[in-house]
C-alpha positions, 0 to 999 in steps of 0.5 A: 288571290285574283284568280281564285277569285272565281273558286272561291265565290261560287266552287267553295260553297258550293261544294262544300254545301255538295257535300253536307248535302250528302252527308245528310242523306247518310242521315235520319231522325232516328241520328238524332234521338239516338241521343237517348242511346249514348247519353254518356258516349255523346256528351263526351265527343260534344264536350271534347270536340266543342270545348276542349278542342278550342281549348287545345288549338289557344294551348298550342297557339300559344305554346308555339307563340305562331302568329294573330293570323296561324294562330286564328287559322287553327282555331277556326279548324278547331271551331270545325265540326267532324268531316265526313271521312271521320265515319269511313275512317271509324268503319275501317276501325270498327267502330260504332259508325251509329254512334258518328253517324249520333255526333256528325249530327248534332254536331252539324247543328252546334256548328252552325252557333259553336262555328261563329262564336269560336270563329268572333274571339278568334278575331277579337282576341288574336287582333293584339291591338288591329283593327276588327270587325269579327265574323258579321251578323250577314257571314254568320247566317251564312255559315248558318244556311251553307251547313244546315241547309243542305243538311236539311235537304239531304235527309228529306232525300235520304226520307223521300228518294232512299234508293237515290241517298243510298247510290250517293253515298259512295260518290259524295264520301269520294268528292269530298275526299277529292275536293282536299286533294283539290284544295291541297294541290291547288296551294301547292301550285298557286302559293306553293311559296307560301304554303312552304313557308306555312308549313315551316311556321304551322307543320308541327302544331297543325300536326300535334294537333292532329294528333292530340285530337286523336289521342283526347277523342279515345283516351278520355272516353275509356276513362269514363269506362264507354265502350271501345268501339264508340271511344274509335267512333269518338276519336275519329270524330274529334280528330277528322276535321272539316276542312273544307268547311274551315278553308271555306270560313278564311277563304268566302268569309274572311276573306284571309287567304292566310287564315285557311294555310292551318286548315289545308295544312291539317288537309295533308296529315289528317288522312295520314295520321287517321290512317295510322291511327286505324291500322294501329286499332284493326290490329288492336281489335284482334285483341279486343272482345266487343260487348253489345 
């Protein structure tokens, strides 16, 4: 991993900060206050994201008897908020993108607190008697700043430089996608034996986690009788994670390549499953009459 120290120390945090800044460029104060318009949907989305996904991750780790390192990696992934790409897939599948923006805004703020809590719990729970100091306070503050500060600057840019924010929206989405591909390609090239091993060990668990995340985010809201477009939005928000943030926590904060492998594997799967799910929803959309 010595050859990747520059990537871990500078490129990864910088890229994540840029992605979060780009996310902020798409947000306004209305995205936070819109919770009054979607109270049930926002609550369901937060329950899925903050409570059910970590429980799902915990269950999958035990079901497949994963190693402590891979288990911690899955829990880091489960604790990561929805990614920028969730809004794009929601738009393609005719989901309620306004709800996506609201969930993304709230989850990004809450993640600054919930992510360190869940990561600390996982490090202690899966240490199996090994010495574990958890995510140190300094690192917790780093998560807070790397997540929130760029978002706040992005929101200020959106407010005071709306034309700039509009021009940056598409490039940031493309950059986010390409950077995830870069992470995956880097893992395949530099650690191909390890990534192949991790695919054999966590490929099925991670794929199952991905599919169940999408399903829970879709089915639970429908059972709660929220609007169909809102159920699509929640599903994409819950099923598409900020893989770059998960990799950042694993590599930059916890200095563990193995912790990052589940997020790298997940990033391979999530675009494929989200695309397939979107196609299914687009076909179903033709049979559904939306009631706004």
